[in-house]
C-alpha positions in Angstrom: 37.3 12.6 -10.9 35.0 11.9 -13.9 35.8 14.2 -16.9 33.0 16.7 -17.7 32.4 16.4 -21.5 29.5 18.6 -22.6 27.9 18.2 -26.0 26.4 21.1 -28.0 22.7 21.3 -28.4 20.5 24.2 -29.6 17.2 24.2 -27.7 14.1 25.7 -29.2 13.1 29.1 -27.9 11.2 28.6 -24.6 7.5 29.2 -24.8 6.2 32.2 -22.9 4.1 31.6 -19.8 1.0 32.8 -21.6 -1.8 31.3 -23.5 -2.0 27.6 -22.7 0.8 28.0 -20.2 -0.5 31.3 -18.7 1.2 32.1 -15.4 -1.2 31.7 -12.4 -1.2 30.9 -8.7 -3.9 28.2 -8.6 -1.6 25.9 -6.6 -1.5 28.3 -3.7 -5.0 26.9 -2.8 -3.4 23.5 -2.1 -3.5 22.0 1.3 -0.2 21.1 2.8 0.4 17.8 4.6 3.4 18.1 6.9 5.8 15.1 6.5 8.0 15.9 9.4 11.0 15.7 7.0 11.9 17.0 3.6 11.5 16.1 0.0 8.4 13.9 -0.6 9.4 13.6 -4.3 6.5 11.3 -5.4 3.3 9.9 -4.0 1.0 7.0 -4.7 -2.3 5.8 -3.3 -3.3 2.3 -2.4 -6.7 0.5 -2.7 -7.9 1.9 0.7 -7.0 5.5 -0.2 -3.9 5.7 2.0 -1.2 7.9 0.6 2.5 6.8 0.5 5.6 8.9 -0.1 9.3 8.9 0.5 11.6 11.4 2.2 15.1 12.5 1.5 16.3 10.5 4.5 15.1 7.3 3.1 11.9 7.0 5.1 8.7 5.7 3.5 5.6 7.4 5.0 1.9 6.5 5.0 -0.8 9.1 5.4 -4.5 8.3 5.9 -7.0 9.6 3.4 -7.5 12.8 5.4 -3.9 13.4 6.0 -2.9 14.1 9.6 0.2 12.7 11.2 2.0 10.2 8.9 3.3 6.8 10.0 6.8 5.6 9.0 6.4 2.2 7.3 10.0 1.5 6.0 13.5 2.8 5.6 15.1 2.0 2.3 18.7 3.1 2.9 18.9 5.7 0.1 17.0 8.4 -1.6 13.5 7.4 -2.7 12.1 9.0 -5.8 9.3 7.3 -7.8 6.9 5.1 -5.8 4.3 2.8 -7.3 1.6 0.6 -5.8 2.0 -3.1 -6.5 -1.2 -4.1 -4.6 -1.6 -6.3 -1.5 0.2 -3.6 0.6 3.4 -3.8 -1.4 5.2 -1.0 -3.3 8.0 -0.6 -5.8 10.4 2.3 -5.0 13.0 3.9 -7.2 15.9 4.4 -4.9 18.2 6.8 -6.7 21.2 5.5 -4.8 20.5 1.7 -4.6 18.3 0.7 -7.5 14.8 -0.6 -7.9 13.3 -1.9 -4.6 10.2 -3.7 -3.3 8.7 -2.7 0.0 6.3 -5.2 1.7 3.3 -4.4 3.9 5.5 -5.3 6.8 8.2 -2.8 5.8 10.7 -5.3 4.5 12.9 -4.0 1.7 14.4 -6.1 -1.1 16.3 -5.2 -4.2 14.7 -6.0 -7.5 17.3 -4.4 -9.9 20.5 -2.6 -8.9 22.7 -3.3 -12.0 22.6 -4.0 -15.7 25.3 -5.8 -17.7 27.5 -5.9 -14.6 27.3 -2.1 -14.1 25.5 -0.6 -11.1 22.6 1.7 -11.8 23.6 5.2 -11.0 20.3 7.1 -10.8 17.1 5.0 -10.6 14.3 7.6 -11.0 10.7 6.7 -11.8 8.5 3.7 -12.5 5.2 2.4 -13.7 3.7 -1.1 -13.4 1.9 -3.0 -16.2 -1.1 -5.3 -15.7 1.2 -8.3 -16.2 3.5 -7.3 -13.5 6.2 -5.8 -15.7 7.9 -2.8 -14.0 9.1 -0.1 -16.4 11.6 2.2 -14.8 14.2 4.8 -15.7 17.9 5.1 -15.0 18.5 8.8 -15.5 22.2 8.7 -16.4 25.2 6.3 -16.6 27.5 9.2 -15.7 26.0 11.1 -12.8 23.9 10.3 -9.7 21.2 12.3 -8.0 23.6 14.4 -6.0 25.2 15.6 -9.2 22.1 15.9 -11.3 23.0 19.5 -12.4 26.1 18.1 -14.0 24.1 15.7 -16.1 21.8 18.5 -17.3 24.7 20.8 -18.1 26.8 18.1 -19.8 23.9 17.0 -22.0 25.1 13.5 -22.8 22.2 11.2 -23.8 22.9 8.2 -21.5 19.5 7.8 -19.9 17.6 4.5 -20.3 14.2 3.1 -19.9 14.2 -0.5 -18.6 11.6 -3.3 -18.2 11.8 -5.8 -15.4 9.7 -8.7 -16.4 7.7 -10.9 -13.9 10.4 -13.6 -14.2 13.0 -11.2 -13.1 14.7 -10.6 -16.4 15.6 -7.0 -17.3 15.9 -5.5 -20.8 16.4 -2.0 -22.3 13.2 -0.7 -23.8 14.7 2.7 -24.9 18.0 4.4 -24.6 19.8 7.5 -25.8 17.7 9.8 -23.5 19.0 13.0 -22.0 18.1 12.8 -18.3 15.5 10.0 -18.5 12.9 10.7 -15.8 9.1 10.1 -15.4 7.4 7.1 -17.0 3.7 6.2 -17.4 1.8 3.5 -19.5 -1.2 4.5 -21.5 -4.5 3.1 -20.5 -4.4 0.2 -23.0 -0.7 -0.4 -22.2 0.2 -0.2 -25.9 2.7 2.6 -25.3 4.8 4.1 -22.6 5.5 7.8 -22.0 8.9 8.9 -20.8 10.0 12.4 -19.8 13.3 13.6 -21.2 14.0 16.3 -18.8 17.2 17.6 -20.5 15.3 18.1 -23.8 12.2 19.7 -22.3 9.9 17.0 -23.8 7.9 13.9 -23.3 8.4 10.9 -25.7 6.0 8.2 -26.5 7.4 4.7 -27.2 5.1 2.0 -28.6 5.5 -1.4 -27.0 2.6 -3.3 -28.7 0.7 -3.2 -31.9 1.7 -2.2 -35.4 3.9 0.6 -34.2 5.8 -1.5 -31.6 9.4 -0.4 -31.3 8.9 3.1 -32.6 9.2 6.3 -30.7 7.6 9.7 -31.3 7.6 13.1 -29.5 4.4 13.4 -27.6 4.9 17.0 -26.3 7.9 19.1 -27.2 9.4 22.4 -26.0 7.8 22.5 -22.6 8.0 25.6 -20.5 9.8 23.8 -17.7 11.9 20.7 -16.9 9.4 17.8 -17.0 9.9 15.4 -14.0 7.7 12.5 -12.9 4.7 11.3 -15.0 1.4 9.6 -14.1 -1.8 8.9 -16.0 -5.4 8.8 -14.8 -8.7 9.2 -16.5 -7.1 9.9 -19.9 -4.9 12.7 -18.5 -1.1 12.5 -18.5 0.2 14.5 -15.5 3.7 16.0 -15.2 5.3 18.4 -12.8 8.3 20.7 -13.4 10.5 21.6 -10.5 11.5 24.8 -12.3 10.5 26.8 -15.4 13.1 27.1 -18.2 16.0 29.4 -17.5 17.4 31.8 -20.2 21.0 31.4 -19.0 20.8 27.6 -19.1 19.3 27.6 -22.7 22.0 30.1 -23.7 24.7 27.7 -22.4 23.5 24.6 -24.3 25.1 25.5 -27.7 28.3 26.6 -26.0 30.2 23.7 -24.4 33.0 26.1 -23.3 30.6 28.1 -21.2 29.2 24.9 -19.6 32.8 23.8 -18.8 33.3 27.1 -17.0 30.1 26.7 -15.1 31.0 23.1 -14.1 34.1 24.4 -12.4 32.2 26.8 -10.3 31.3 26.1 -6.6 28.0 24.2 -6.2 26.5 27.4 -4.7 27.0 29.3 -8.0 25.7 26.6 -10.4 22.2 27.0 -11.8 19.4 26.1 -9.4 15.6 25.5 -9.8 13.5 28.7 -9.7 10.8 28.6 -7.0 7.9 28.6 -9.5 5.7 25.5 -9.4 4.3 24.1 -12.7 1.9 21.1 -12.9 0.5 20.3 -16.4 -2.1 17.7 -17.5 -2.2 16.7 -21.2 -5.0 14.8 -23.0 -4.0 11.9 -25.2 -3.6 14.2 -28.2 -0.9 16.2 -26.3 -3.2 19.2 -25.7 -3.0 21.1 -22.4 -6.1 20.1 -20.3 -4.8 21.5 -17.0 -2.4 24.3 -16.2 -1.7 24.7 -12.5 1.1 26.9 -11.2 2.3 28.9 -8.3 4.5 31.8 -9.4 4.8 33.1 -5.8 7.1 30.3 -4.7 4.8 29.2 -1.9 4.4 25.7 -3.5 7.8 25.1 -5.1 10.2 22.6 -6.6 7.4 20.4 -7.8 8.4 17.0 -9.1 5.3 14.9 -9.4 1.5 15.0 -9.6 -0.7 11.9 -8.8 -4.5 12.1 -9.4 -6.8 10.1 -7.2 -10.5 10.6 -6.3 -10.7 14.3 -7.2 -7.4 15.3 -5.7 -3.9 15.9 -7.0 -1.0 14.8 -4.7 2.0 17.0 -5.7 5.5 16.0 -4.7 8.6 18.2 -4.2 12.3 17.5 -4.2 13.1 19.8 -1.3 10.1 21.1 0.7 8.7 19.6 4.0 5.1 19.2 2.8 3.1 17.2 0.3 0.8 19.5 -1.5 -2.8 18.3 -2.0 -4.9 20.2 -4.5 -8.7 19.7 -4.9 -9.2 19.4 -8.6 
């Protein structure tokens, strides 16, 4: 068994759900598209307006523009998380268990990246695609996989990485030392890339071109929830949080002994997401432009938000439906 080695960290006081983060139930107005399964964690939209998502059982689904009954288009053999449109009917899928994959229009699945420096990727999470075909993607942890994600958040080690897979197939590390590396999104000019650091409640911005290339800055800090996937559209950076911050978890961070005790508890007694949906949209100055929530728990465990043609497609880690919100 892998040793559990928590590191101390003192988080800032969590912001109240007031002011720019005021508690609301706007997301209860969302339509629900039944997937026939569970956990449509992310969604993407192709050139025709069809919507694609992946389920916990490894199935990739396609919905028509109006929803209705989905069609299974592929099975990837693991847990799909982030999904991105490559064009021409192809998609890149972050398979948490098996690495970065490509899915063709005919449903054929191939591996793009499943290891780095001879070590298998443990937790491939989210991706974004540049205009030159470079795929930027995160590997959340070198220590824990998706089925042990709570352990990585409790341990607090900064082993998450942001990779780039170039069009020639080479792979390099763009940024490392991230605590639970998660969502990624390029800015509109592709000069920088945003990455969610879930375990630190923040979104970082790393510059990849121009005079600031190679530097990293905090884009948004001290978020009220655990930021998950990222996407960018029309100058708005969208993120979803599967749960608001929890007082008990924040209290444990500076106390490694308490986290060790929690680690030894049965899974049923470890911290779990609170059923309170949070979807936030930030402008390019890091100001809150959209604050969408459901404190009732009707829409819950929200992991992604993808804007397309006036609608937000909101993913979830555990629920059976994809939420579609008319913005």
